[in-house]
N, C-alpha and C positions, 0 to 999 in steps of 0.2 A: 347246285350241280349234285345230282344224286351219283351214289357210287357206281350205279351202272353206266352213267356217262362219263366217270372219270376213268374206269375200266375201258370202256369203249376209246376213249381219247387216247389213253396209253397204248391200246392195241393197234390204234392207226399210227400212232407214232412209231410204234415197232415196225410195222408193216411199210411205213415210209423210208425208215432207216435201212431195211432191207432192198427196197428199191435202189437207194443210191448206190449201194454195192453192185448190183446187177446190171443196171441201165445207163450208169454214168451221168451224163449232161442232164437227162429226163428225171434221173433222180437228185439232181441238184434243185430241179424247179420243183420237184415235189416237196423236198426238204423245205425249201423256200416258203410253200404253202401250209405246211404242217407245222414247222418250227422256224417261223422268220426271224432274221436277225437283221436289224436295220442301227445305223448310229453306234457301230462297233468302236469308230474310233473315240466318239465320246465315253462310252462305258468303259474302254480300257484307260482313259486319261481319268475317270472319276474314281475308278477302281483302285489306281495307283494311288491317287491325291487321297483317297478316304480310307486305304488299306483294307479293302474289300475284294472278294472273290467277284471277278468280271462276270463268271457264270450265274452268280446269285443275283447280281444286278439285272442281268438279261433275263432271267427266270421271274423276276417280280415285275419285270415291264411285261413280259409275255401274257403272266398271270392276271395283272391289273387292264391290260388294254389290246393285247396281241400286236403290238407295235403300232395301233393307229389311235392318232391324237384325236381325242375325245374330251366331253365333259358328261359325267355321270348323272343319273337323275337325283343324286346327292349332292352335286356341284362340285365333286372331285374333277380335277383337269389334267390333261395332258397324258403323257405316255405313262406316267408313274402314278397317274391318279391322284393328286395330291390335293386335300381341302383345304378352301381358302384359310381356315384358322391354323391348320397345319403349317401352310406355307409362310403365313405371317411370323408363327414360332420361329420357323427356320430362318426367316430374313433377319430377325431379331436377333438371335442368338449367332448367326454366321456374317453378321455385319453387312448384311444387305440392304444398305440404305436407302438405295433408290430403286427397290423393287416394286413390282406392280402386278396385280393378279393377272392381268394379261400377258405377263411375261413367262407365264407357266405353258404358254402356247409354243414358246421355243424349246425344242427338244434339248438344246444344250442347257437351258435352264432348268428345265423340268428335271432331268436327267441329274444334273448337279443337286439340285434340291432332294430329290429322291434319295440319292446316295449318302448325303449328309445325313438324312433322317435314318436310313438303315444302320449308318454308323453309330449315330446317336444311340440307337436302340440295341444295337451290338453290344455297347458299353454298357449301357444300363442292365442287361441282361448277362453280363459276364463272357460275351462272346458266344452265348447259345442261341444258334441262327433259327432253330423252331420257334423259342420265345421272342425274339426280335421280328421274325416274319409273322407270327401270330398277333404281336402288337401293330405292325404295320397295318394289319387287315382290322383287327377289332380294338384297338386302342390299349394304352397301357393300364387304365385301370382294371379292365376285364382280365387281362393277363396276370395282373398283380394279384387279383381275387382268384383264379384259378391256381396260381402257383402256391398261395398261401392253403388252399384247399388241399392240393396235392401232398402238402408237407415240406415244400419248398423246391427249389429249382432242380436239386438231384434227384426228386422223387416225381418230376413232373413228366409225363408222357403224353404227347400229342394226342394221340388216339382215345387215349381214355380220359383226359382230364379238360379236353376243350368241349364245352356243351353245345356252342355253336355248330352246327353242322355246316354251315357255310365256311366259317374259319377253319375247322378241320380240315375240309377240302382243299382249301385255299392253301394252307401249310403243305398238306401233302403235294398237291399240285407244283408249288413253288419248290419244295425238295426234289421233285421228281424230275421237273424242267431244268432245274440247275444241273443236274447230272447230264441230262440231255445236252445241253449246251457245252458242257465241259467236253463231251465226246464228240458231237458233231462239229462243234465251232472253236476247237480248240486252238487253232491256229490265228483265226480273227480276233479272238479274245486275248490273246498273247499268253494262252497257257502251255 
């Protein structure tokens, strides 16, 4: 996604927020189209269990799939777009002994696995959300290399130190959408 498209999407979201204020129920419909939220009960539950921000989980789901269950060209599955290898890793580490790849089509399983992986990445990167989100998108090896090049986690700046435009835009999108979900869906997400 180009910066122009990211700006346009942000402008569209801002316009939708204004509509919500001015036109009530129609604004709610616009909000649902521009920034959907589904499975908020599962998101709240997983956020509590995994000690994560529910708005961050919702933002990752939005960035990954716009809340539509699908399989990507790379084979990532479900709402949180989990790759088969990552799913097997999560199942092994989390005790999912009866897990099968088809289970990723179930929103409860998919969000549970995606939230587990986000928590794992948050621990690995000492609570630094941008690093965890970058690793969710580009993998731990890439992020580790970028952090080393930056001089360490304290010197890392997502805009300057992520060489992949897609991952830079992904991180910025998740962080912006996290704020939007906090603002627009605070009650639904239990914030």
